[in-house]
N, C-alpha and C positions, 0 to 999 in steps of 0.2 A: 431501550428504546423498542416498543412493539412494531410489528410488521404487519400491516393491514391488506389483506387480499382483496382484489377485484375480481367478483365473480358476480353474483346478484346483491351483493352486499357491499355499498362503500361506507367502511367505517372511518373516522377523522378524528382530529383533534384540533382543538380551539377554544380558548375562553373569551368572553363578551364585555362589550361595553355595557355598562350599568343599564339593567332594563332589558337587554336583548334577551339573556337566557332567560328562561323560565324553570322554576322547579315547582312539581307538582304531584299530585296523587297517583302518578304511574298512568297505568293503560286502563283502569279501571272505566272511564269515561268515554270509551272508544265505539259505542254502539251505533256507530254511522253507517256500517256497510249496508245494513239491513234497508237503509232509505235511499239506495242507490238505485237506479230505476236501470230495468233490463236493456241493454244496448239494442238498438235497430239491427244491427248485425254483427254476426258471431264469425271470430277469424281466428284462425289458428297461429300460433307462432308466437315470436317476441320481439319482432322488428322494432319495437318502440321502447327496448329496454336500454337503450342509450348506449350500453357497453358492446355493441357491434361497431360503432364509429369510433373515429380518432379525436385526438384533442385538436388536429387541424381542422377535420370537419367540422366539429362544434365551433371553433374560435375563428376560422379563415372568414374574410369579408369579400364579397363579391365586388368585381371591378366595374366600375371605375372606383378608385379610393378616394375618398374625400380627403383633402389636406387640410383646410380649415372650415371653421363654421364661423360667421361673423353673424352676432345676434343684434338687432337693434330694437331699440323699445318703442313705445307707442308714438313718440314723436320722431321718429327716425333716426334718433343719436345711436352711434355705436357704443355699446356698453360692456360686451363680452367678445371674447375670440376663444374659442377652442381649435387647438393644433395637433394632429395626428401623424404619428410615423408607423411604418408595419416592417415587418420582417420578410424575408423570401417567400414565404408562405401565404401572404396578406392577412397576418395576423397583426393585432396591435404589438406595436414595440413599446410604444410612449402615448401618453396623453397629456396635454398642458392646457389649463385654463386661466386665461387673463382677465382681468377686470378693469374697468375704466371707473376712475373715481371722478365724475362730472365737475364736482367742485375744484379739486385740485389739477384736473387735467391730466394726471398721471397714472400709467398702466401698471398693475402690479399681478405678479405671478400667484396666483392664489391657491393652486393645486397642480399635482403632477403624479402621473402614474407610470408606472414602470412594468412592463409584462414579461413573463419567461415561462418556458414551456418544458413538459418531457412526454413519457409516453401515455400516463395516466392521469396527470393533474396539469392546471395550468396556475400561476401564481401573480397576484397583483400587488405593488408596492404602492401604497398612497400616501403623499406627503403634502404638507400645508407648512408654507413657511412660518417658523415661529412657534410650531405645534408638533404633537406627536406624529409618530408614523405608524400606519396601520399596514400589517400584511396578511394577505389572504390567500389560501389555497382553495381551488375550486376542482370538483371530480369531473367525470365525463358527462354528468347530467346538468352541468352549470351551477352545482350547488356548493355552496361554502361550508368547507368541512372544519376547517382553521382558521380564525380570526385572532391575530394578536396585535398589541399595542405597546408601542416603545417610546420611551422618553428620548429627550435630545441627546442624552449620554448612551443611547442605545439598550437601555436595560427595558426588559419585558415586565411591565406593570400590572396588565390585564389580558386574559385571551378567554376563548371560550371553545369548546369542542363539539361538533354536531357529528353525529351519524345516520345514516339512512339505510334502509333497505328499499329494492326497487322489483320487487315480483311482478310478473305479469301473466294473468290466467288466461284460461282458453275463451273467455268472453271479451277478452279485448281491454281488461281492465288493468291499470296500472296502480299498485301502491307504493307511496313513500311514507316511510315512518322515519320522524326525525326526533333525536335524542340529544339534549344538550349536557354540556359538563361532565366532569369526571366519573360523576355517579349514573350517567346517562339517563336524566329525568326526562320524562317524555314532554317533549315540546309540542309538536302538532303532526297530523297524519294528514296526508294528502291522496286523493283518489282521483284517478284521471281516467276518462274512456276515451277512446279513439275510434274515427271510422276507418272504412276499407282504405284511405288513403293514407293513413297514419295521422290523421289532423285530430287534435284535441278537440273533442265536442262538448265535455263536461269535465269540470276541476272542482273537486269540494275539499276545503280545508277544515278541518277541526282541529282546535287548541284544546290545553289540557282542561280548561272549563267547558264542559260539555254544550253550554251555552253559547259558547263563542265560536261562530264559524263563517265562512265565506263560500258562497255557491257561485260559479260562473258558467255560463252556457255560451258557444260559439256556434256561429253559421257560416257556410261557404258557398259560394255557388259552384256552377259545372266545372269553371276552370280551377277549382279548389283556391280560390281566394277567399279570405275571411271578409265576410259582409256584415256580421252582427256580433258584438260581445255585449253579454249582460253579467253583472255583478250584484250578488245581494248579500250585504253585510247584516250579520246578526252578532251583536255584542250584549252581554247582559248588563255590564256596568259602565260602558264607555260611551256615555250621552248618545244612548240608543236613538233617543228620538231626532237625532242630529244626522243620523245615517239615513241614505236611501239608496235603491238599486241604482247601480252604473249602468247606463244604457247606450252605448257608442255605435253608431253604423258606418260602414266604410263604402265608397263607391270609387271606381276607375274609369279611366279614359280609353279611347279606342286600342289604344296600344298596350293596355294591360296595368298602367302605371296607376298607383294610387292617387286618386284624385283629391277627394275628401275624407274627412273623418268628423263624424258630426255626433257631438257629445250632448246627448239631451238630460244629462244629469244635472238638475239645478240645485240639488243638497247632498253633498257628498263631501266625503275627506278633502281638505284642501280648497272646499269654495266656500264663499260666504253665502251660508244659509238665507238669507233674507235677500239676496238679489236674485230678480227674477229674469235670467237671460240663460242662454245657452251657450256652449263653446264651439266653433267651426273652426277648423284647419284645413287649409287648400293648399296644393301642392302644384310646384310649376317645373316644367322641364325643358331643356334645350333641344336643337333639332337631332342630337345624338342620343336622347332619351335619359340623359343625366339630370336628377334631381337638382335643381339649381337655386329654389327658394320655396320656404315654408312660413306662412302665416296664419296668426292664430288672431282669430276675432270673436267678439260677442255677439249675440243675435238676441232680440227681444223674443221670448217664446209666445209674446202674444199674434204673431204671424202665423201659427201653427202649420209650419211648413210642411210637408208630406216627406214622408223619411226617402232618402236617398235623392230627393230633387236637388239639381245644383243649385247653388245660392249665388244670385246676382247681387250686385251693389246695393241694390234697393233694398236687401234685407238687414245689411250691417249699418243699424242706426246706434251703435254704440261703439265703442274706441276699438282701433287696433290694439289687441294685446301686445304682440311681438312680432318681429319677423327675422327668419334664419336664413342667411344666404350661405349658399356652398362652393367652396372652391377645390378644385381637382390639381 
């Protein structure tokens, strides 16, 4: 068994679900760096390389800790429950998902995850009743470096290895190179740019096919809170006409809590491309500042709502999509 060092190189092991691993022509199609704009701020150091933080810093959740999420459908019926447990460092210990069969009235355990940690990695074991078991190993950047699949008899039948490089240059750019499989075929390259506060302002992902890429830009307010995210997908062969730029704006209440997400993308992955509506998610908090409810609604684009304007009930002329209630 090889030993992998953790310096600015995270190399790992894993095999993949069919279709996840890509094999390709190596790194000849990675002429993307020249297209990256010069950052507005030049900062020395490598505080963003992730290796200066610990697994606990990466995985710990802020208090108060959510114990359950209750998910209701558009009719207000409880259809799903997520339960969370934590270790002494506020890291996930387990996550269980229960689903309600509205026809039989029965509740079924659909998925559960068990978490474990060491100094350099954290591990997630995902199980589904009557199905296979997935075991994943993540590095200090939160990237999966080993994914394995086991049958009901405990035999590993599929796996995929991913390795990454994380150099950070003097212009505050970070590059992640991902290689898949035993022969380390090039999978994708990610270039990130940061502002002086260490927030990501630009994220570019290029796949083995040089024509396939994702470009995301982020904007923040004076308090360092994200107020806008935009992503452009460019795929050569994957129904390119059905993909559009993702545009999401964020607004906050007087206490600095996230109040609203406004997704202005009417045509993108996972959305009915013929639907003429946008998605708005609102957040409600109790007197102690704890998130107690999240509601997703559909909004007609005909209203032409100004960006970041708080939406009153008159705008919601389409159905509530779902509601999540949080318990502590």
